C-alpha positions in Angstrom: 100.7 -23.2 -35.9 98.2 -20.4 -35.6 97.0 -20.9 -32.0 94.5 -18.0 -32.4 92.3 -20.2 -34.6 91.8 -22.5 -31.6 92.0 -20.0 -28.8 89.0 -18.1 -29.9 86.9 -21.3 -30.3 88.1 -22.6 -26.9 87.2 -19.2 -25.4 83.7 -19.3 -26.9 83.3 -22.8 -25.6 84.4 -22.0 -22.1 82.0 -19.0 -21.9 79.1 -20.5 -23.8 79.0 -23.9 -22.1 78.1 -22.7 -18.6 75.3 -20.6 -20.2 73.9 -23.6 -22.1 74.2 -25.8 -19.1 72.3 -23.3 -17.0 69.6 -23.0 -19.5 69.3 -26.8 -19.7 69.1 -26.9 -15.9 66.3 -24.4 -15.9 64.3 -26.5 -18.3 64.3 -29.3 -15.7 63.3 -27.0 -12.8 60.5 -24.7 -13.9 58.9 -24.5 -10.4 62.0 -23.8 -8.5 63.4 -21.3 -11.0 60.2 -19.3 -11.2 60.0 -19.3 -7.4 63.6 -18.0 -7.2 62.7 -15.3 -9.8 59.7 -14.3 -7.8 61.7 -14.1 -4.6 64.1 -11.6 -6.3 61.1 -9.4 -6.9 61.1 -9.5 -10.6 57.7 -9.1 -12.3 56.0 -11.9 -14.3 58.3 -14.8 -13.2 57.0 -17.1 -16.0 58.0 -14.6 -18.6 61.4 -14.0 -17.0 61.9 -17.8 -16.9 61.2 -18.1 -20.7 63.6 -15.2 -21.4 66.3 -16.7 -19.2 66.0 -20.1 -20.8 66.0 -18.6 -24.3 69.0 -16.3 -23.6 71.1 -18.9 -21.7 70.4 -22.0 -23.7 70.0 -20.5 -27.1 72.7 -17.8 -26.5 75.1 -20.4 -25.1 74.7 -22.7 -28.1 74.9 -20.0 -30.6 78.0 -18.6 -29.0 79.7 -22.0 -29.1 78.8 -22.5 -32.7 80.0 -18.9 -33.5 76.7 -17.9 -35.2 75.8 -14.2 -35.0 78.5 -14.1 -32.4 78.8 -10.4 -31.8 75.1 -9.9 -31.2 74.7 -13.0 -29.1 77.8 -12.1 -27.0 76.3 -8.6 -26.4 73.0 -10.1 -25.4 74.7 -12.5 -23.0 76.8 -9.6 -21.5 73.7 -7.5 -20.9 71.9 -10.6 -19.4 74.9 -11.3 -17.1 75.0 -7.7 -15.7 71.2 -7.8 -15.3 71.3 -11.1 -13.5 74.2 -9.8 -11.3 72.2 -6.7 -10.3 68.9 -8.6 -9.8 70.1 -11.8 -8.0 73.5 -11.1 -6.5 73.2 -7.6 -5.0 73.6 -8.6 -1.2 77.2 -7.5 -0.9 77.3 -8.3 2.8 77.1 -12.0 1.8 80.6 -13.0 0.5 79.1 -15.7 -1.7 76.7 -13.1 -3.4 79.7 -10.8 -3.9 81.6 -13.7 -5.6 78.6 -14.4 -7.9 78.2 -10.7 -8.7 81.9 -10.4 -9.6 81.7 -13.6 -11.7 78.9 -12.2 -13.7 80.8 -8.9 -14.2 83.9 -10.9 -15.4 81.8 -12.9 -17.8 80.5 -9.8 -19.2 84.0 -8.6 -19.8 84.9 -11.7 -21.6 81.7 -11.4 -23.7 82.5 -7.9 -24.6 85.9 -9.0 -25.9 84.1 -11.4 -28.2 81.8 -8.5 -29.3 85.0 -6.4 -30.0 87.0 -9.1 -31.8 84.4 -11.5 -33.3 84.1 -15.2 -33.3 87.4 -16.2 -34.9 88.2 -18.6 -37.7 86.5 -21.7 -36.3 83.0 -20.4 -36.4 79.9 -20.3 -38.5 80.3 -16.6 -38.9 83.7 -17.1 -40.5 82.3 -19.9 -42.7 79.4 -17.8 -43.9 81.6 -14.8 -44.5 84.1 -17.0 -46.5 81.3 -18.6 -48.5 79.7 -15.3 -49.4 83.0 -14.0 -50.7 82.8 -11.0 -48.4 85.9 -9.3 -47.2 84.4 -7.0 -44.5 85.6 -8.2 -41.1 88.0 -10.8 -42.4 90.6 -9.6 -39.9 88.1 -10.5 -37.1 87.3 -13.9 -38.6 90.9 -15.1 -38.6 
């Protein structure tokens, strides 16, 4: 049995699901989320809110589906580092340090997806197979 077929999908699911859930949560808490963004000193909290929802919800779902996976994973990795720096930068607080490191670790996992692709159980692999293309086939297995 080729476990890598399933491992890449499960990995995408385990990384993408928390992003999607966080995006859904933000949809239900506009006021609280924009207040938190404002408290971090970021400019234009409503715009930052819209970007966060788009990146987390959209990116999480696209990552799970394996569509445009490398670009989506890169965007989520950059977003995770930006969130770590913007919201979890009080290293004197152990909880903030844990959240900072969690974001850094997620970025590392996402960069592995950027490097190795979505895997066989993905829309990227299906579209590549249907188009008859051979470029990147090793990464789609």
